[in-house]
Structures are given as C-alpha cells and as structure tokens.
All heavy atoms as an XYZ file, in Angstrom:
676
protein
N     107.817    -30.434     42.414
C     107.831    -28.937     42.233
C     106.566    -28.401     42.860
O     105.490    -28.834     42.605
C     107.830    -28.705     40.766
C     107.676    -27.150     40.459
S     107.470    -26.815     38.716
C     109.126    -26.608     38.269
N     106.774    -27.571     43.870
C     105.624    -26.946     44.514
C     105.158    -25.707     43.780
O     105.902    -24.978     43.182
C     105.894    -26.603     45.983
O     106.761    -25.506     45.989
N     103.826    -25.542     43.769
C     103.238    -24.427     43.076
C     103.101    -23.288     43.991
O     102.726    -23.376     45.150
C     101.849    -24.797     42.586
C     101.222    -23.691     41.761
C      99.847    -24.134     41.215
O      99.429    -25.263     41.495
N      99.256    -23.355     40.426
N     103.546    -22.087     43.553
C     103.442    -20.876     44.373
C     101.950    -20.459     44.419
O     101.290    -20.531     43.397
C     104.232    -19.710     43.721
C     104.287    -18.501     44.527
C     105.065    -17.429     43.943
C     105.032    -16.171     44.798
N     105.544    -14.969     44.128
N     101.511    -20.139     45.531
C     100.121    -19.690     45.738
C      99.955    -18.204     45.300
O     100.928    -17.388     45.498
C      99.747    -19.922     47.179
O      99.027    -18.854     47.743
N      98.866    -17.926     44.748
C      98.507    -16.497     44.388
C      97.274    -16.056     45.227
O      96.438    -16.774     45.550
C      98.146    -16.368     42.866
C      99.353    -16.556     42.051
C      96.981    -17.158     42.456
N      97.384    -14.795     45.655
C      96.325    -14.244     46.464
C      95.294    -13.401     45.648
O      95.722    -12.664     44.729
C      96.919    -13.234     47.541
C      97.589    -14.036     48.660
O      97.473    -15.278     48.739
O      98.243    -13.343     49.510
N      94.139    -13.683     45.864
C      93.048    -12.961     45.256
C      92.088    -12.364     46.278
O      92.088    -12.785     47.418
C      92.149    -13.858     44.208
C      93.130    -14.454     43.127
C      91.562    -15.004     44.983
N      91.251    -11.418     45.898
C      90.286    -10.823     46.800
C      88.953    -10.638     46.105
O      88.912    -10.735     44.845
C      90.806     -9.439     47.235
N      87.974    -10.527     46.854
C      86.581    -10.224     46.371
C      86.117     -8.886     46.800
O      86.366     -8.452     47.917
C      85.631    -11.274     46.907
C      85.968    -12.747     46.789
C      84.877    -13.615     47.468
C      86.113    -13.160     45.364
N      85.502     -8.150     45.867
C      84.870     -6.857     46.141
C      83.376     -7.059     46.136
O      82.852     -7.379     44.966
C      85.309     -5.785     45.100
C      84.578     -4.499     45.429
C      86.837     -5.506     45.166
N      82.784     -7.038     47.232
C      81.378     -7.242     47.343
C      81.139     -8.575     48.165
O      81.740     -9.646     47.865
N      80.321     -8.547     49.278
C      80.121     -9.688     50.103
C      78.619    -10.087     50.019
O      78.034    -10.422     51.040
C      80.602     -9.380     51.526
N      78.123     -9.947     48.864
C      76.680    -10.304     48.714
C      76.500    -11.665     48.295
O      77.415    -12.553     48.360
N      75.330    -12.014     47.773
C      74.976    -13.454     47.514
C      75.879    -14.135     46.506
O      76.211    -15.343     46.690
C      73.471    -13.548     47.092
C      73.325    -13.215     45.549
C      73.226    -14.254     44.709
C      73.129    -11.974     45.146
C      73.002    -14.009     43.329
C      72.986    -11.667     43.829
C      72.943    -12.658     42.886
O      72.738    -12.467     41.615
N      76.385    -13.486     45.520
C      77.276    -14.143     44.518
C      78.628    -14.476     45.030
O      79.285    -15.304     44.418
C      77.288    -13.261     43.172
C      77.685    -14.131     41.986
C      78.208    -12.069     43.359
C      76.679    -15.185     41.556
N      79.018    -13.769     46.121
C      80.367    -14.060     46.581
C      80.520    -15.512     47.070
O      81.653    -16.067     46.916
C      80.652    -13.119     47.788
O      79.723    -13.141     48.821
N      79.520    -16.157     47.558
C      79.685    -17.534     47.942
C      80.053    -18.480     46.674
O      80.928    -19.335     46.843
C      78.349    -18.067     48.545
C      78.013    -17.434     49.850
O      78.932    -17.182     50.632
O      76.837    -17.232     50.152
N      79.414    -18.203     45.592
C      79.774    -19.005     44.348
C      81.170    -18.720     43.866
O      81.895    -19.659     43.554
C      78.768    -18.606     43.215
O      77.449    -18.893     43.582
N      81.599    -17.507     43.906
C      82.900    -17.151     43.519
C      84.025    -17.807     44.511
O      84.993    -18.340     44.073
C      83.209    -15.596     43.408
C      82.636    -15.094     42.101
N      83.463    -14.721     41.103
C      81.360    -14.872     41.787
C      82.682    -14.300     40.088
N      81.465    -14.369     40.520
N      83.681    -17.724     45.789
C      84.595    -18.351     46.746
C      84.741    -19.832     46.530
O      85.834    -20.375     46.511
C      84.051    -18.020     48.196
C      84.949    -18.658     49.309
C      86.328    -18.107     49.309
C      84.256    -18.440     50.660
N      83.638    -20.483     46.239
C      83.674    -21.915     46.090
C      84.506    -22.254     44.811
O      85.316    -23.185     44.807
C      82.186    -22.479     45.854
C      82.178    -23.940     45.648
C      80.686    -24.427     45.567
C      80.681    -25.968     45.257
N      79.307    -26.400     45.125
N      84.271    -21.510     43.730
C      85.099    -21.701     42.467
C      86.595    -21.466     42.766
O      87.423    -22.216     42.256
C      84.496    -20.814     41.382
N      86.907    -20.351     43.404
C      88.285    -20.020     43.659
C      88.949    -21.079     44.502
O      90.143    -21.435     44.302
C      88.389    -18.660     44.303
C      88.121    -17.470     43.341
C      87.870    -16.212     44.081
C      89.229    -17.273     42.353
N      88.224    -21.583     45.524
C      88.842    -22.553     46.421
C      89.084    -23.893     45.681
O      89.836    -24.749     46.199
C      88.058    -22.734     47.636
C      88.206    -21.490     48.579
C      87.607    -21.827     49.956
N      88.075    -20.767     50.885
C      87.434    -20.427     51.957
N      86.303    -21.044     52.292
N      87.954    -19.503     52.745
N      88.377    -24.132     44.574
C      88.580    -25.357     43.839
C      89.833    -25.261     42.920
O      90.292    -26.340     42.401
C      87.382    -25.628     42.949
N      90.434    -24.090     42.790
C      91.637    -23.971     41.976
C      92.903    -24.092     42.775
O      93.046    -23.477     43.824
C      91.608    -22.468     41.415
C      90.464    -22.196     40.392
C      90.519    -20.659     40.115
C      90.533    -23.049     39.281
N      93.809    -25.024     42.383
C      95.047    -25.234     43.080
C      95.784    -23.972     43.082
O      95.991    -23.264     42.061
C      95.730    -26.405     42.339
C      94.955    -26.606     41.083
C      93.659    -25.832     41.189
N      96.528    -23.634     44.200
C      97.385    -22.529     44.273
C      96.757    -21.167     44.460
O      97.419    -20.088     44.387
N      95.487    -21.151     44.654
C      94.709    -19.868     44.774
C      94.298    -19.692     46.240
O      93.743    -20.655     46.794
C      93.492    -19.730     43.821
C      92.684    -18.490     44.166
C      93.952    -19.746     42.416
N      94.541    -18.610     46.806
C      94.173    -18.298     48.177
C      93.356    -16.962     48.210
O      93.806    -15.994     47.673
C      95.396    -18.120     49.084
C      95.081    -17.821     50.558
C      96.374    -17.696     51.384
N      96.815    -16.333     51.307
C      96.720    -15.362     52.274
N      96.059    -15.760     53.444
N      97.226    -14.230     52.172
N      92.113    -17.086     48.684
C      91.296    -15.924     48.848
C      91.784    -15.138     50.126
O      91.605    -15.643     51.242
C      89.805    -16.242     48.905
C      89.017    -14.905     49.020
C      89.350    -16.987     47.663
N      92.491    -14.044     49.959
C      93.189    -13.357     51.006
C      92.338    -12.346     51.701
O      92.584    -11.977     52.846
C      94.430    -12.778     50.484
N      91.304    -11.739     50.960
C      90.584    -10.598     51.537
C      89.255    -10.509     50.831
O      89.057    -10.920     49.692
C      91.402     -9.337     51.320
N      88.395     -9.742     51.475
C      87.135     -9.378     50.976
C      86.893     -7.888     51.279
O      87.285     -7.468     52.408
C      86.003    -10.209     51.458
C      85.749    -10.104     52.937
C      84.598     -9.890     50.720
N      86.298     -7.146     50.413
C      85.978     -5.696     50.687
C      84.502     -5.462     50.249
O      83.975     -6.009     49.282
C      86.881     -4.922     49.773
S      86.552     -3.102     49.987
N      83.863     -4.749     51.156
C      82.488     -4.329     50.916
C      82.266     -2.936     51.541
O      82.871     -2.667     52.540
C      81.516     -5.375     51.574
C      80.025     -5.186     51.097
O      79.407     -4.290     51.606
O      79.684     -6.064     50.272
N      81.485     -2.162     50.880
C      81.239     -0.811     51.457
C      80.682     -0.880     52.764
O      80.810      0.030     53.609
C      80.327      0.069     50.535
C      81.107      0.415     49.201
C      78.982     -0.612     50.239
N      79.921     -1.984     53.063
C      79.475     -2.223     54.436
C      80.557     -3.141     55.125
O      80.553     -4.352     54.967
C      78.076     -2.966     54.365
C      77.579     -3.328     55.736
O      78.227     -3.488     56.734
N      76.232     -3.308     55.850
N      81.453     -2.454     55.852
C      82.567     -3.132     56.437
C      82.209     -4.270     57.383
O      82.799     -5.316     57.438
C      83.483     -2.220     57.142
C      84.846     -2.802     57.498
C      85.880     -1.859     58.025
O      85.576     -0.619     58.030
O      87.003     -2.271     58.357
N      81.070     -4.059     58.135
C      80.577     -5.119     59.002
C      80.144     -6.344     58.317
O      80.423     -7.460     58.732
N      79.460     -6.202     57.100
C      79.160     -7.376     56.324
C      80.411     -8.046     55.879
O      80.460     -9.237     55.843
C      78.285     -6.945     55.169
C      77.896     -8.044     54.204
C      76.917     -7.716     53.187
N      77.141     -6.506     52.525
C      76.189     -5.803     51.948
N      74.946     -6.306     51.885
N      76.436     -4.639     51.389
N      81.378     -7.268     55.399
C      82.684     -7.892     54.915
C      83.333     -8.626     56.048
O      83.747     -9.798     55.854
C      83.586     -6.808     54.402
N      83.352     -8.088     57.256
C      83.944     -8.806     58.399
C      83.189    -10.074     58.742
O      83.831    -11.105     59.070
C      84.039     -7.835     59.622
C      85.056     -6.698     59.410
C      84.979     -5.641     60.468
O      84.010     -5.593     61.287
N      85.947     -4.790     60.541
N      81.866     -9.954     58.772
C      81.110    -11.189     59.109
C      81.268    -12.314     58.013
O      81.517    -13.435     58.360
C      79.601    -10.829     59.187
C      79.282    -10.068     60.483
C      77.764     -9.906     60.632
N      77.150     -9.093     59.499
C      77.107     -7.769     59.457
N      77.738     -6.982     60.399
N      76.574     -7.155     58.438
N      81.311    -11.916     56.727
C      81.439    -12.801     55.659
C      82.876    -13.424     55.699
O      82.997    -14.676     55.565
C      81.125    -12.164     54.286
C      80.987    -13.152     53.232
C      79.817    -13.824     52.928
C      82.002    -13.636     52.192
N      80.136    -14.669     51.818
C      81.404    -14.501     51.500
C      83.341    -13.276     52.146
C      82.130    -15.103     50.414
C      84.032    -13.878     51.158
C      83.483    -14.824     50.311
N      83.829    -12.585     55.946
C      85.278    -13.152     56.020
C      85.371    -14.174     57.131
O      85.931    -15.178     57.024
C      86.236    -11.959     56.178
N      84.859    -13.753     58.299
C      84.993    -14.637     59.502
C      84.195    -15.948     59.199
O      84.706    -17.072     59.557
C      84.390    -13.925     60.699
C      84.569    -14.784     61.974
C      84.176    -14.019     63.252
O      83.466    -13.034     63.146
N      84.608    -14.486     64.401
N      83.041    -15.866     58.626
C      82.293    -17.116     58.380
C      82.954    -18.066     57.394
O      82.669    -19.257     57.392
C      80.905    -16.721     57.933
N      83.782    -17.441     56.549
C      84.374    -18.210     55.402
C      85.826    -18.418     55.627
O      86.538    -18.887     54.674
C      84.061    -17.535     54.105
C      82.620    -17.755     53.764
O      82.105    -18.813     53.476
N      81.809    -16.687     53.895
N      86.454    -18.053     56.692
C      87.849    -18.223     56.927
C      88.773    -17.403     56.052
O      89.843    -17.738     55.658
N      88.288    -16.140     55.690
C      89.024    -15.215     54.945
C      89.880    -14.308     55.888
O      89.283    -13.787     56.797
C      88.168    -14.338     54.034
C      87.173    -15.119     53.197
C      89.004    -13.342     53.183
C      87.833    -16.091     52.209
N      91.188    -14.270     55.687
C      92.010    -13.611     56.674
C      91.735    -12.074     56.877
O      91.919    -11.637     58.002
C      93.455    -13.782     56.089
C      93.378    -14.780     55.071
C      91.941    -14.863     54.635
N      91.355    -11.339     55.870
C      91.185     -9.863     55.998
C      89.877     -9.442     55.436
O      89.352     -9.954     54.456
C      92.291     -9.180     55.230
C      93.723     -9.504     55.749
C      94.048     -8.686     56.980
C      95.455     -8.933     57.409
N      96.541     -8.203     56.806
N      89.320     -8.356     56.025
C      88.087     -7.743     55.544
C      88.297     -6.251     55.560
O      88.875     -5.722     56.484
C      86.894     -8.145     56.450
N      87.809     -5.599     54.564
C      87.989     -4.117     54.345
C      86.629     -3.514     54.030
O      85.747     -4.077     53.385
C      88.948     -3.822     53.258
C      90.350     -4.295     53.472
C      90.749     -5.591     53.138
C      91.254     -3.524     54.069
C      92.025     -6.074     53.355
C      92.552     -3.902     54.360
C      92.948     -5.185     53.928
O      94.197     -5.654     54.173
N      86.530     -2.213     54.380
C      85.347     -1.452     54.066
C      85.698     -0.358     52.950
O      84.893      0.425     52.541
N      87.032     -0.375     52.556
C      87.477      0.627     51.595
C      88.373     -0.099     50.513
O      89.414     -0.735     51.014
C      88.244      1.672     52.294
C      88.844      2.706     51.331
O      88.019      3.571     50.861
O      90.032      2.683     51.041
N      88.030     -0.040     49.325
C      88.812     -0.722     48.269
C      90.253     -0.252     48.114
O      91.172     -0.942     48.043
C      88.084     -0.572     46.903
C      88.822     -1.226     45.717
C      89.026     -2.714     45.940
C      87.862     -0.990     44.446
N      90.389      1.122     48.229
C      91.719      1.701     48.144
C      92.661      1.187     49.201
O      93.791      0.856     48.995
N      92.141      0.978     50.374
C      92.877      0.516     51.566
C      93.335     -0.937     51.304
O      94.414     -1.298     51.534
C      92.145      0.642     52.829
O      91.793      2.005     53.054
C      92.926      0.103     54.025
N      92.366     -1.709     50.812
C      92.629     -3.131     50.507
C      93.724     -3.288     49.431
O      94.664     -3.960     49.557
C      91.402     -3.894     50.094
C      91.608     -5.350     49.789
S      90.255     -6.292     49.290
C      90.104     -5.791     47.564
N      93.608     -2.513     48.366
C      94.591     -2.538     47.275
C      95.915     -2.136     47.710
O      96.933     -2.647     47.243
C      94.020     -1.691     46.096
C      92.848     -2.265     45.371
C      92.292     -1.248     44.450
C      93.079     -3.559     44.703
N      95.992     -1.125     48.643
C      97.315     -0.637     49.111
C      97.935     -1.613     50.172
O      99.186     -1.679     50.328
C      97.169      0.687     49.745
N      97.082     -2.430     50.779
C      97.471     -3.286     51.897
C      97.870     -4.702     51.435
O      98.617     -5.334     52.157
C      96.503     -3.305     53.010
O      96.198     -2.020     53.482
N      97.234     -5.156     50.459
C      97.349     -6.497     50.007
C      98.207     -6.679     48.782
O      98.100     -5.841     47.854
C      95.978     -7.181     49.817
C      95.069     -7.178     51.003
C      95.528     -8.072     52.084
O      96.073     -9.128     51.915
O      95.234     -7.643     53.264
N      98.963     -7.721     48.626
C      99.657     -8.039     47.339
C      98.827     -9.078     46.643
O      98.901    -10.282     46.856
C     101.075     -8.568     47.735
C     101.932     -8.732     46.552
C     103.311     -9.037     46.915
C     104.126     -9.311     45.683
N     105.114     -8.221     45.411
N      97.978     -8.575     45.735
C      96.989     -9.355     45.040
C      97.392     -9.671     43.587
O      97.824     -8.735     42.939
C      95.623     -8.716     45.159
C      95.134     -8.509     46.570
C      93.901     -7.467     46.542
C      94.776     -9.739     47.239
N      96.993    -10.868     43.151
C      97.221    -11.201     41.747
C      95.959    -10.819     40.951
O      96.028    -10.513     39.752
C      97.502    -12.679     41.561
N      94.801    -10.925     41.647
C      93.501    -10.701     40.993
C      92.474    -10.311     42.015
O      92.578    -10.623     43.158
C      93.001    -11.900     40.184
N      91.464     -9.560     41.430
C      90.320     -9.229     42.285
C      89.077     -9.521     41.557
O      88.932     -9.172     40.364
C      90.354     -7.720     42.630
C      89.103     -7.222     43.360
C      91.552     -7.358     43.541
N      88.123    -10.173     42.143
C      86.808    -10.433     41.561
C      85.920     -9.284     42.014
O      85.691     -9.098     43.191
C      86.184    -11.661     42.002
C      86.824    -12.963     41.338
N      86.038    -14.006     40.986
C      88.107    -13.219     41.034
C      86.848    -14.892     40.436
N      88.079    -14.423     40.469
N      85.398     -8.503     41.054
C      84.466     -7.380     41.350
C      83.085     -7.933     41.260
O      82.579     -8.305     40.245
C      84.692     -6.237     40.369
C      83.629     -5.148     40.635
C      86.009     -5.669     40.427
N      82.417     -8.004     42.431
C      81.179     -8.682     42.587
C      80.041     -7.741     42.961
O      79.028     -8.179     43.525
C      81.290     -9.810     43.587
C      82.349    -10.937     43.379
C      82.372    -11.890     44.528
C      82.235    -11.539     42.004
N      80.262     -6.483     42.619
C      79.197     -5.502     42.909
C      78.043     -5.628     41.914
O      78.189     -6.328     40.877
C      79.772     -4.029     42.764
O      80.299     -3.929     41.432
C      80.947     -3.920     43.721
N      76.910     -5.083     42.149
C      75.872     -5.121     41.114
C      76.445     -4.561     39.846
O      77.245     -3.590     39.797
C      74.724     -4.120     41.741
C      74.984     -4.250     43.224
C      76.548     -4.332     43.391
N      75.959     -5.095     38.699
C      76.476     -4.711     37.420
C      76.501     -3.183     37.108
O      77.441     -2.698     36.510
C      75.561     -5.436     36.409
C      75.125     -6.646     37.155
C      74.944     -6.163     38.587
N      75.475     -2.491     37.564
C      75.437     -1.056     37.319
C      76.496     -0.240     38.090
O      76.716      0.892     37.811
C      74.065     -0.482     37.605
C      73.703     -0.646     39.062
O      73.873     -1.574     39.732
N      72.956      0.405     39.607
N      77.255     -0.869     39.006
C      78.299     -0.147     39.718
C      79.586     -0.941     39.671
O      80.471     -0.860     40.498
C      77.941      0.212     41.170
C      77.484     -1.073     41.928
C      76.818      1.241     41.234
C      77.326     -0.766     43.440
N      79.829     -1.699     38.529
C      81.128     -2.342     38.309
C      82.224     -1.406     37.920
O      83.438     -1.683     38.227
C      80.951     -3.323     37.155
C      80.575     -4.731     37.598
N      79.964     -5.031     38.728
C      80.752     -5.923     36.947
C      79.678     -6.295     38.760
N      80.195     -6.910     37.759
N      81.926     -0.324     37.238
C      82.981      0.514     36.629
C      83.951      1.025     37.635
O      85.147      0.920     37.474
C      82.378      1.590     35.745
C      81.729      0.978     34.542
C      83.475      2.583     35.272
C      80.992      1.967     33.637
N      83.498      1.755     38.693
C      84.412      2.419     39.647
C      85.373      1.460     40.324
O      86.600      1.612     40.237
C      83.604      3.231     40.622
C      84.463      4.024     41.547
C      83.655      4.935     42.504
O      82.533      5.328     42.167
O      84.205      5.199     43.611
N      84.854      0.338     40.871
C      85.775     -0.588     41.499
C      86.698     -1.275     40.503
O      87.846     -1.563     40.779
C      84.938     -1.581     42.346
C      83.592     -1.370     41.706
C      83.496     -0.027     41.140
N      86.135     -1.528     39.332
C      86.931     -2.269     38.279
C      88.135     -1.303     37.833
O      89.240     -1.855     37.711
N      87.823     -0.057     37.654
C      88.900      0.856     37.307
C      89.987      1.016     38.359
O      91.214      0.956     38.161
C      88.407      2.225     36.863
C      87.632      2.288     35.554
C      86.981      3.690     35.366
C      88.578      1.977     34.373
N      89.545      1.031     39.634
C      90.462      1.122     40.718
C      91.331     -0.050     40.808
O      92.561      0.099     40.995
C      89.683      1.292     42.065
N      90.804     -1.202     40.621
C      91.601     -2.426     40.648
C      92.634     -2.350     39.504
O      93.852     -2.627     39.662
C      90.684     -3.678     40.447
C      91.517     -4.933     40.208
C      89.857     -3.823     41.752
N      92.184     -2.058     38.267
C      93.124     -1.959     37.140
C      94.149     -0.927     37.328
O      95.351     -1.115     36.992
C      92.361     -1.745     35.827
C      91.405     -2.910     35.417
C      90.594     -2.534     34.193
C      92.256     -4.154     35.109
N      93.741      0.267     37.840
C      94.742      1.320     38.091
C      95.781      0.933     39.141
O      96.899      1.430     39.096
C      94.029      2.636     38.474
C      93.292      3.206     37.265
C      92.383      4.376     37.628
O      92.239      4.681     38.797
O      91.831      4.998     36.728
N      95.435      0.022     40.023
C      96.387     -0.461     41.029
C      97.277     -1.557     40.474
O      98.183     -2.081     41.122
C      95.572     -0.989     42.254
N      97.065     -1.896     39.189
C      97.952     -2.898     38.531
C      97.585     -4.349     38.841
O      98.337     -5.262     38.711
N      96.319     -4.548     39.243
C      95.845     -5.930     39.653
C      94.860     -6.307     38.581
O      94.026     -5.538     38.006
C      95.140     -5.822     40.999
C      94.655     -7.270     41.372
C      96.134     -5.297     42.036
N      94.956     -7.641     38.230
C      93.949     -8.252     37.327
C      92.608     -8.348     37.875
O      92.406     -8.534     39.033
C      94.443     -9.560     36.753
C      95.682     -9.467     35.935
O      95.989     -8.407     35.318
O      96.443    -10.480     35.830
C-alpha cells in the first residue's frame, strides 16, 4: 500500500526554517512544496538552495495557489498572529 504524500509549506525563510525543513523531510509522505517570506528574494534563494519547488513573497497568493495540508508559521513570535489567522481562515492546518 503506497502512502499518499501531503504538501506542506513554510512561512518565513529565516534561521529556524532549516530545522523545520529537516524535521519535515524526515517524515514519510510529507513534501515541502513551498516557502513564503515577505522578502521574496530570500524565499526564492532559500527555496532554490533547498530544492523547494515554489517560493512566494505573499502569503495570500501562496494559500490560493497551493493545495496544502499544513503550514509552519516560522515568523518571529511577536508576528505569528496575522499569518497564523490567514492560514486557518484558508482552511489549512
């Protein structure tokens, strides 16, 4: 029986994103499909360096464009609420 893969994304391409990527890649059936950062250039560089298919500079665009099972919000703690609510309002865990 083959396991269906689930797509996840990261919001924030800062230092903690490397740890989350490593943990996610250790899980069977999980594919990191995208990364989003307010600095789109940083998101693009991080995605390219880590073999992530898509990079975004706008969370709304990413949520509308990707079919995601979950999103890891990796912004600084004092700015978790806005992206966290956007993810939840999009129906994503």
